[in-house]
DSSP file (Angstrom, degrees, kcal/mol; ACC not computed):
  #  RESIDUE AA STRUCTURE BP1 BP2  ACC     N-H-->O    O-->H-N    N-H-->O    O-->H-N    TCO  KAPPA ALPHA  PHI   PSI    X-CA   Y-CA   Z-CA
    1    1 A M              0   0    0      0, 0.0     2,-0.3     0, 0.0     0, 0.0   0.000 360.0 360.0 360.0 134.0   17.5  -25.4   10.3
    2    2 A E        -     0   0    0      1,-0.1     2,-0.3     0, 0.0     0, 0.0  -0.596 360.0-122.6 -81.8 135.3   20.7  -23.4    9.9
    3    3 A E        -     0   0    0     -2,-0.3     2,-0.5     1,-0.0    -1,-0.1  -0.596  20.7-143.1 -78.2 134.2   20.9  -20.0   11.6
    4    4 A V        -     0   0    0     -2,-0.3     2,-0.5     2,-0.0    -1,-0.0  -0.868   9.1-155.6-101.3 127.3   21.6  -17.1    9.2
    5    5 A V        -     0   0    0     -2,-0.5     2,-0.4     0, 0.0    -2,-0.0  -0.901  11.8-174.9-105.5 125.5   23.9  -14.4   10.5
    6    6 A V        -     0   0    0     -2,-0.5     2,-0.1     3,-0.0    -2,-0.0  -0.970  18.0-132.4-122.2 132.9   23.5  -11.0    8.9
    7    7 A S    >>  -     0   0    0     -2,-0.4     4,-1.6     1,-0.1     3,-0.8  -0.378  22.7-114.3 -81.1 161.4   25.7   -8.0    9.8
    8    8 A Q  H 3> S+     0   0    0      1,-0.2     4,-2.4     2,-0.2    -1,-0.1   0.858 116.9  60.7 -61.2 -35.5   24.5   -4.5   10.5
    9    9 A E  H 34 S+     0   0    0      1,-0.2    -1,-0.2     2,-0.2    -3,-0.0   0.799 106.9  46.3 -63.2 -28.5   26.2   -3.3    7.3
   10   10 A Q  H <> S+     0   0    0     -3,-0.8     4,-0.7     2,-0.1    -1,-0.2   0.813 114.5  46.4 -81.8 -31.9   23.9   -5.7    5.4
   11   11 A L  H  X S+     0   0    0     -4,-1.6     4,-2.6     1,-0.1     5,-0.2   0.854  99.2  67.4 -79.6 -36.0   20.8   -4.7    7.2
   12   12 A R  H  X S+     0   0    0     -4,-2.4     4,-2.8     1,-0.2     5,-0.3   0.903  99.1  48.3 -57.5 -48.8   21.1   -0.9    7.1
   13   13 A P  H  > S+     0   0    0      0, 0.0     4,-2.0     0, 0.0    -1,-0.2   0.910 114.3  47.4 -60.2 -39.5   20.7   -0.4    3.3
   14   14 A A  H  X S+     0   0    0     -4,-0.7     4,-2.1     2,-0.2    -2,-0.2   0.903 112.5  49.5 -67.3 -40.3   17.6   -2.6    3.3
   15   15 A L  H  X S+     0   0    0     -4,-2.6     4,-2.4     1,-0.2    -1,-0.2   0.933 111.7  48.0 -62.5 -46.8   16.2   -0.8    6.3
   16   16 A F  H  X S+     0   0    0     -4,-2.8     4,-2.1     1,-0.2    -1,-0.2   0.866 109.7  53.4 -64.2 -35.8   16.8    2.6    4.7
   17   17 A E  H  X S+     0   0    0     -4,-2.0     4,-1.8    -5,-0.3    -1,-0.2   0.916 110.2  47.2 -64.2 -42.8   15.2    1.4    1.5
   18   18 A Q  H  X S+     0   0    0     -4,-2.1     4,-2.1     2,-0.2    -2,-0.2   0.900 110.6  51.8 -66.6 -40.2   12.1    0.3    3.3
   19   19 A L  H  X S+     0   0    0     -4,-2.4     4,-2.5     1,-0.2    -1,-0.2   0.879 108.0  52.8 -62.7 -37.5   11.9    3.6    5.2
   20   20 A A  H  X S+     0   0    0     -4,-2.1     4,-2.1     2,-0.2    -1,-0.2   0.886 107.3  51.8 -65.0 -38.3   12.2    5.5    1.9
   21   21 A R  H  X S+     0   0    0     -4,-1.8     4,-1.9     2,-0.2    -2,-0.2   0.907 110.6  47.8 -64.1 -42.0    9.3    3.5    0.5
   22   22 A V  H  X S+     0   0    0     -4,-2.1     4,-2.0     1,-0.2    -2,-0.2   0.925 110.8  51.7 -64.4 -44.1    7.1    4.3    3.6
   23   23 A G  H  X S+     0   0    0     -4,-2.5     4,-0.5     1,-0.2    -2,-0.2   0.879 107.9  52.1 -59.6 -38.8    8.1    8.0    3.3
   24   24 A K  H >< S+     0   0    0     -4,-2.1     3,-0.8     1,-0.2    -1,-0.2   0.900 107.7  51.8 -65.4 -40.5    7.0    8.0   -0.4
   25   25 A A  H >< S+     0   0    0     -4,-1.9     3,-0.6     1,-0.2    -1,-0.2   0.880 114.3  42.9 -63.5 -38.0    3.6    6.5    0.5
   26   26 A F  H 3< S+     0   0    0     -4,-2.0    -1,-0.2     1,-0.2    -2,-0.2   0.472  97.7  79.0 -86.6  -1.5    3.0    9.2    3.1
   27   27 A G  T << S+     0   0    0     -3,-0.8     2,-0.4    -4,-0.5    -1,-0.2   0.312  86.6  61.4 -90.2   9.2    4.4   12.0    0.8
   28   28 A N  S <> S-     0   0    0     -3,-0.6     4,-2.3     1,-0.1     5,-0.2  -0.994  71.1-142.2-140.1 129.2    1.2   12.3   -1.3
   29   29 A G  H  > S+     0   0    0     -2,-0.4     4,-2.1     1,-0.2     5,-0.1   0.880 103.1  49.3 -58.4 -42.5   -2.2   13.3   -0.1
   30   30 A K  H  > S+     0   0    0      2,-0.2     4,-2.3     1,-0.2    -1,-0.2   0.881 109.4  52.5 -67.7 -36.5   -4.1   11.0   -2.5
   31   31 A R  H  > S+     0   0    0      2,-0.2     4,-2.4     1,-0.2    -1,-0.2   0.914 108.9  50.6 -64.0 -40.8   -1.9    8.1   -1.4
   32   32 A L  H  X S+     0   0    0     -4,-2.3     4,-2.5     1,-0.2    -2,-0.2   0.906 109.4  51.1 -61.3 -40.7   -2.7    8.9    2.2
   33   33 A E  H  X S+     0   0    0     -4,-2.1     4,-2.5     2,-0.2    -2,-0.2   0.908 109.1  50.4 -63.0 -41.5   -6.4    8.9    1.3
   34   34 A L  H  X S+     0   0    0     -4,-2.3     4,-2.4     2,-0.2    -2,-0.2   0.909 110.4  49.8 -62.5 -42.0   -6.0    5.5   -0.3
   35   35 A I  H  X S+     0   0    0     -4,-2.4     4,-1.9     2,-0.2    -2,-0.2   0.918 111.5  48.9 -62.1 -43.5   -4.3    4.1    2.8
   36   36 A E  H  X S+     0   0    0     -4,-2.5     4,-1.0     1,-0.2    -2,-0.2   0.904 111.6  48.9 -63.9 -41.8   -7.1    5.5    5.0
   37   37 A L  H  X S+     0   0    0     -4,-2.5     4,-1.1     1,-0.2     3,-0.4   0.895 111.8  48.6 -65.0 -40.1   -9.8    4.0    2.7
   38   38 A L  H  < S+     0   0    0     -4,-2.4    -1,-0.2     1,-0.2    -2,-0.2   0.804 104.9  59.8 -70.3 -28.7   -8.0    0.6    2.7
   39   39 A A  H  < S+     0   0    0     -4,-1.9    -1,-0.2     1,-0.2    -2,-0.2   0.787 100.5  57.1 -68.2 -26.0   -7.7    0.7    6.5
   40   40 A Q  H  < S-     0   0    0     -4,-1.0    -1,-0.2    -3,-0.4    -2,-0.2   0.906 128.5 -40.7 -70.8 -42.6  -11.5    0.9    6.8
   41   41 A C  S  < S-     0   0    0     -4,-1.1    -1,-0.3    33,-0.1    33,-0.1  -0.950  73.1 -70.3-175.2 161.7  -12.1   -2.3    4.8
   42   42 A P        -     0   0    0      0, 0.0     2,-0.3     0, 0.0    25,-0.1  -0.404  54.2-178.5 -62.9 140.0  -10.9   -4.3    1.8
   43   43 A R        -     0   0    0     -2,-0.1    24,-0.2    31,-0.0    23,-0.2  -0.992  25.4-122.5-140.7 146.9  -11.8   -2.7   -1.5
   44   44 A G     >  -     0   0    0     28,-0.4     4,-2.6    -2,-0.3     5,-0.2  -0.378  38.7-102.8 -77.3 167.3  -11.3   -3.5   -5.1
   45   45 A V  H  > S+     0   0    0      2,-0.2     4,-2.6     1,-0.2     5,-0.2   0.890 120.9  51.7 -61.1 -41.3   -9.5   -1.1   -7.3
   46   46 A V  H  > S+     0   0    0      2,-0.2     4,-2.3     1,-0.2    -1,-0.2   0.950 113.5  43.0 -62.9 -49.5  -12.7    0.2   -8.9
   47   47 A E  H  > S+     0   0    0     23,-0.4     4,-2.6     1,-0.2    -2,-0.2   0.894 113.6  52.5 -63.9 -39.9  -14.4    0.9   -5.6
   48   48 A L  H  X S+     0   0    0     -4,-2.6     4,-1.8     2,-0.2    -1,-0.2   0.919 109.9  48.5 -61.8 -44.4  -11.2    2.4   -4.2
   49   49 A A  H  X>S+     0   0    0     -4,-2.6     5,-2.9     1,-0.2     4,-0.8   0.920 112.7  48.1 -62.0 -44.7  -11.0    4.8   -7.2
   50   50 A E  H ><5S+     0   0    0     -4,-2.3     3,-0.7     1,-0.2    -2,-0.2   0.923 111.5  49.6 -62.6 -44.4  -14.6    5.8   -6.8
   51   51 A A  H 3<5S+     0   0    0     -4,-2.6    -1,-0.2     1,-0.2    -2,-0.2   0.826 116.3  42.4 -65.3 -31.9  -14.2    6.4   -3.1
   52   52 A A  H 3<5S-     0   0    0     -4,-1.8    -1,-0.2    -5,-0.2    -2,-0.2   0.489 111.9-117.2 -92.9  -4.5  -11.1    8.6   -3.6
   53   53 A G  T <<5S+     0   0    0     -4,-0.8     2,-0.3    -3,-0.7    -3,-0.2   0.845  71.4 130.5  71.0  33.3  -12.5   10.4   -6.6
   54   54 A L      < -     0   0    0     -5,-2.9    -1,-0.3    -6,-0.2     2,-0.2  -0.744  63.7-104.1-112.8 162.3   -9.8    9.0   -8.9
   55   55 A Q    >>  -     0   0    0     -2,-0.3     3,-1.2     1,-0.1     4,-0.6  -0.616  30.7-121.8 -79.9 148.0   -9.9    7.4  -12.3
   56   56 A V  G >4 S+     0   0    0      1,-0.3     3,-1.0    -2,-0.2    -1,-0.1   0.873 112.1  58.1 -58.0 -37.6   -9.4    3.6  -12.2
   57   57 A T  G 34 S+     0   0    0      1,-0.3    -1,-0.3     3,-0.1     4,-0.1   0.724 107.7  46.3 -68.9 -20.3   -6.4    3.9  -14.6
   58   58 A T  G <4 S+     0   0    0     -3,-1.2    -1,-0.3     2,-0.1    -2,-0.2   0.440  92.2  89.4-100.8  -0.3   -4.7    6.3  -12.1
   59   59 A T  S << S-     0   0    0     -3,-1.0   -10,-0.1    -4,-0.6     5,-0.1  -0.864  84.4-125.8 -95.6 112.5   -5.4    4.1   -9.1
   60   60 A P    >   -     0   0    0      0, 0.0     3,-1.9     0, 0.0     4,-0.3  -0.318   3.2-138.2 -63.6 134.5   -2.5    1.7   -8.8
   61   61 A T  G >  S+     0   0    0      1,-0.3     3,-1.7     2,-0.2   -16,-0.0   0.843 104.7  63.5 -57.4 -34.0   -3.5   -1.9   -8.6
   62   62 A A  G 3  S+     0   0    0      1,-0.3    -1,-0.3     2,-0.1    -3,-0.0   0.682  87.9  71.4 -65.7 -16.7   -0.8   -2.4   -5.9
   63   63 A A  G <  S+     0   0    0     -3,-1.9    -1,-0.3     1,-0.3    -2,-0.2   0.614  97.2  51.3 -75.0 -10.9   -2.8    0.0   -3.7
   64   64 A A    X   +     0   0    0     -3,-1.7     3,-1.5    -4,-0.3    -1,-0.3  -0.416  59.5 145.8-122.9  58.2   -5.5   -2.6   -3.2
   65   65 A P  T 3  S+     0   0    0      0, 0.0    -1,-0.1     0, 0.0    -2,-0.1   0.718  75.1  54.2 -68.6 -17.7   -3.6   -5.7   -2.1
   66   66 A T  T 3  S+     0   0    0     -3,-0.2   -22,-0.1   -23,-0.2     2,-0.1   0.401  78.2 129.2 -94.3   3.5   -6.6   -6.8    0.1
   67   67 A A    <   -     0   0    0     -3,-1.5   -23,-0.1   -24,-0.2    -3,-0.0  -0.346  33.8-177.6 -64.6 133.1   -9.1   -6.6   -2.7
   68   68 A R  S    S-     0   0    0      1,-0.4    -1,-0.2    -2,-0.1   -24,-0.0   0.737  70.9 -17.9 -98.1 -31.4  -11.3   -9.7   -3.0
   69   69 A S    >   -     0   0    0      1,-0.0     3,-1.5     0, 0.0    -1,-0.4  -0.967  69.6 -98.2-164.2 163.9  -13.2   -8.5   -6.0
   70   70 A P  T 3  S+     0   0    0      0, 0.0   -23,-0.4     0, 0.0   -26,-0.2   0.641 121.3  51.2 -64.7 -11.6  -14.0   -5.3   -7.8
   71   71 A T  T 3  S+     0   0    0    -25,-0.1     2,-0.1   -28,-0.1   -28,-0.0   0.210  72.3 139.3-112.8  16.2  -17.4   -5.2   -6.0
   72   72 A T    <   -     0   0    0     -3,-1.5   -28,-0.4     1,-0.0     2,-0.4  -0.392  36.4-159.8 -60.0 133.7  -16.2   -5.6   -2.4
   73   73 A R        -     0   0    0    -30,-0.1     2,-0.2    -2,-0.1    -2,-0.1  -0.904  13.0-123.3-120.6 146.7  -18.2   -3.3   -0.1
   74   74 A C              0   0    0     -2,-0.4   -33,-0.1     1,-0.2   -31,-0.0  -0.513 360.0 360.0 -79.6 152.9  -17.5   -1.9    3.3
   75   75 A G              0   0    0     -2,-0.2    -1,-0.2     0, 0.0   -34,-0.0   0.462 360.0 360.0  89.1 360.0  -20.0   -2.4    6.1
């Protein structure tokens, strides 16, 4: 396997972009709540919306990457 060499100038923009994405996730109270709920256990979008008091249509599908089904339950 060939070793890939990447310069610091190439890594910095990607690092800063990822840090900005993390900052955006932590910059909203409801997003923090979704992260906390997902940290407890895998949840489907429907269950996640119900637990957070949101409508399913306003709960991003990407917020539930660990969902196994819409009826996954904690505990």
